[in-house]
N, C-alpha and C positions, 0 to 999 in steps of 0.2 A: 498733756498730750498722751502720756502713758496710758491713762484710762481709756482714751479714744482708741489707741492702738490695740489694747486688749479686747475692746468691744468688737472692733472690725475683725481681729484675728479669730475670736471665738465664733463669730458668725460664719466665717469662711471655713474654719476647721471642722465645725459641726456638719456642714454640708458635704465637705470632702469625705469625712469618715462615713457618713450615711451612703454616699454614692459608692465608695470603695467597698463597703459591706455588701451592697446589693449586687454590683457587677461581679465581685469575686464569688459570691454565693451562686450566681447564675453560671459562672464559668465552671465551678466545681460540680454543679448539677449536670451540666452538659458533658463534662469529662467522665462522670460516673456512668451516664447513659451510654456513652461511646465505649467505655471499658467493658460493659456487659457483653459486647460481641466477642470478647476474647476469653470469656469464661469457659473453661473446659479442663478436664482431668483434675489435677491437683490445684489448679487455680480457680478458687471459688468466689462466691459473692463477698464474703468477708475480706478475702485477699484484695479484691478489686476496690472495696471501700477503704481499706487501709492504704492502698497505693494512692488513691485520689486524695485522701486526707494528708498524706505526706507531701503531696505536691502543692498544698495550699500556700505555703510561704512563697513558692515560685510564682504562683498565679497572683498573689497579693502584690509582689514586687513588679510584675509585668503590668498590672492594671493601674498602678499608682499615677503615672503621668496623665492618663485619660481621666482618672478620678479627680485629680487636681484641676484639670481644665473644666470639667462639668461642675464640680463642687464649687469652684470659684465663681462660675457664672450664676449658680443658684444662690450662693451666699451673698455676693455683692448685688445680685439682681433683686433679692428680697429687700436689701437696704435701699436700693433705688426705687422699688415699688412703693415703699412707705415714705418716700421723699427724704430719707435720712441722709443720703449722699448729697442731695441738693442743699439741705440745711448745713452740712459740713462745708460745702463750697461757699455758701453765702456767708458763713462765719469766718471765712478767710483761710480755711484749711486747703493747702495746695494739693493738686493731684499727686504730685510726687510723694507727699506725706501719706496719702491714702495707700498708694502703691507700697510704700515701705511698711505700713501697718499690716498689709496682707502678706508681704514677703517675710517679715521678721519671724512670726511663729512657724512659717513653712520651712524656714531654714533648719529648724529642729526636726521637722518631718523628713526633710531630705537627708539629714544626717542619719536618722533612724533607718531610712531606706538603704543607705550605703552599708550600714552595719548588717542589715537583714540580708542584702545581696552578697556580702563578703563572708559571713560566718554561718548564718542559719540556712539559707537557700542551698548552698553546696552540700551541706551535711544531710539535710532532709531529702534532697533530690537523689543523692547517692544511695541513701537508705531505701528510697522508693524504687529506684531502678533495680537495686540488688534483690530486694524482697520479691519483686515481680519476676525477675529473671530466674531466681532459684525455684520459684513455684512452677514456672512455665517450662524452663529448659533443664535446669540441674546439670547433670553430667551424662546425659543419655546419648547425645550425638550432636552434630552440627545443627544449630537452630538459627538460621539466618534472619528470621523475622526479628529476633531480639539479640541482645548481646552486643559486642563491639568488635570492630575490625582494626587491625594495626599492621603496619608494614615496617620491616627493618631490612634494608638491603634487598636481597632477592627472595626474602621469605615473607609470605602473607599469613597473618595469624587471626583466628577468630576465637573469642573467649565468650562462652555462654553466660557465665555469671561470676561475680567476685563477692565472696562473703565478707572479706576484709581486704585491705591493701596487699596483704601477704598470702592470701588464700584464694585460689582460682578454681573454677569448675568448668569442665568441657572445653579443652584447648585443642583446636584443630589448626594444623600447620601445613602450608603448601610451599615447597622449596623449588625454585626455578634456577636454571643456569642463565648465562649472559645472553643466550639466544631465545630465551623465554620458553624453554622446554621444561616440562615438569620432571623433576628428579625424584621427589619423594613426597608422600602425603602421610600425615600421622594424626592420631587422636589420643589424647591423654585425659583420663577422667578427672584428674586434679593436678594442681601445681602449688608448691609452697616455697616461700622465700626463706631460706635458712643459711645462716653463716655467710651472708653477703652474696648469695647466688640463688637462682631459681632451680628447683628440682621437680621434674615431672613424675607422676605415679600412674600405674596401670596403663601402660603405653602400648599402642599398636601402630607399627610403622610399615607402610607399603613403599618399597623402593622400585622404581621403574628403570629397567635396563633395556638395552637396544632391542632384544628379542624376547624378553620375558619380564616378569615382575615377581618379587618375593616379599613375603610378609613376615615381620618379626614382632614378637610379643616380649615386652620387658616390664619388670616390676617397677623400675624407676631408672632415671638417668638425669644428668645435669642438663640444664637448658641454657646455652650461651646466648643470652639476650641482654641488651643494655637497658631494658625497661625497669627502672628502679620502682620500688613500691610507692614512693611519693608521686611519681609520674602516672602510676596506674589509676589513681583516683581522678586524674585529669581525663582519662579515657572513658570513665564510667558514665559520664553525663555529657549532655550537649555543651558546646563551647559557651553558649549564652548563659549557662548556669554556673560557670566556674568562677572562683574568686580571681581577682586581678593578679595575685601572686602566682596562682596556678597557671593562668593564661600566659603570663610573661615567661614562666619557666618552660612551658610546653612549646611556645613559639620558638624559643631558641633551640630547644631539643630538635624540633622539626627542621630548623635551618641547618643544624649540624648533620642531620641525616640526608640533607639535600632534597627535602620534601616541601611541598607547597604549604605555607602557613597563613595564606591570605584570609581564610575563614576565621582563624583565631585572632588575627589582627582586627578584623571587623568586630568580633565579639568583645575584644579588649577595649576598643574605642567606644563602642555602644555602652559598655558598663561604666567606663571612666567618666563619660560625658553625660550620663543620665541625669545627674542633678542640674546640669546646664540645660538639657532638653526640657526638664520639668519646669525650670524657671522661665524658659522661653514660652511654653504653653500658658503658664500663669500670666505672663505679661500680655499675651494675646487675649486671654480671657478678660483681664482688667480693661484693656482698650476697647473690647466689645461693649462692656457695660457703660463706659463713658461715651461710646460712639454709637454704632448702629443698633445696639440692643438695649438702650437705656429705657425705652418705654414699651417694650413688648411683654407678653405674658410669660409665666414660668415655663409652660410647655414649649414655647418657641425657643426659649433660652436653652432648655435641655436638648431640644432637637438640633439647634445650631452647634452646641458644644459637642454633641455626639457626632455630628456630620464632620466638623473640623477635626475631631480626634481620629475618626476613621480615615479621613483623607491624609492626615499626617502619618498615620500608621502604614497606609498603603504606599505612600511615597518612600517611607523608610524601608519597607519590605521590598520595593522595586529597586531602589538605589543600592541596597546591600548586595544582593546577588549580581546586579549589573557591574558593581566594582570588581567582583570576582571574575566575571566573564570578560569584561572589556579592559581590565587591568589598570583602572585608575585607582588612586589611593583610597583604602577603606575609610580613612579619616574624613575625606570629602563626603562620602556617602552619609556620614553621621552629621557633619556640620552644615550641609546644604539645607535640609529641611529645618534644622534648628535656627540657622541664620535667617531663613525666610520668615519664620514666626517672629523672631526678634525684630526684624526690620518692619514687618507689618504692624506689630504692636507699638513700636516706637513712633511710627508715622501717625497712627490713629491717636495716640496719646498727645502727641505734639499739637495736633489740631484743636484739642479741647483744653490745653494748658493755658 
């Protein structure tokens, strides 16, 4: 049986890698074309190409579930088209054994995806966002189109770019009182984390008084903020790209600050349960081959897989924001589409067992 398992696994893996390469290449091409509209000033063509290249691990990670779905349909579909699955069934190989033959090599692929999402994607994405932000914004002024926003108490902070966890560029701060009146606005060209605290450099502060305002220029001053360098890397990229450890740490930091952390909980559950989501899509694809798609053409299988993948992604994209708006647990937003796929796949496979 080990020889049969390897044969089934190679057929499916080859199709998955082919599909993954194609759809990731298309995603990178479209991203590069979209990035061309942002080329101006110091941000040139090579900068755009370098940014898109650095986002390749993230796009690879995002495309893996759909690639597994379509690749499994193609790989097993080819075996079905050549009657190899029929011969296996006739020889007494149970459906469960064929399912395990598909799942076994893909467990290693899922493990590789977890490692990619935990270690490579956050580093590459941070480098991508930083290189683009430095080229576009630097330390010139507030650049709301890029950079990151952060709130601590009654202070709202915008950071144009971060070269490292301990070196920031273009820090704009707005300080309000309890009545939401603006007390002061300031801009610092850079900030550095030194000796356990942040220090701002080349600082301009505008203070708003009842009947006037005054401007102060300072070479440097201490910045009393609880944002540690290890938390800064969490702010640089979207929650979906963060490692689980970073998400967990920032979720509790937001809770301590009394801020809403639902978006980060949603990203946490999406990332933690992605192997389960991938397995559910694989189970659905296998059930299609033994059920409604066992005798159709390759093009029809690809179309069916793409359609199911897009529907699944749309449901995910709708349930995620809905959980944030209507207040139901983000975990449910991840489990509902996954559970539907598993239930549908199990029912279809039981009919042919």
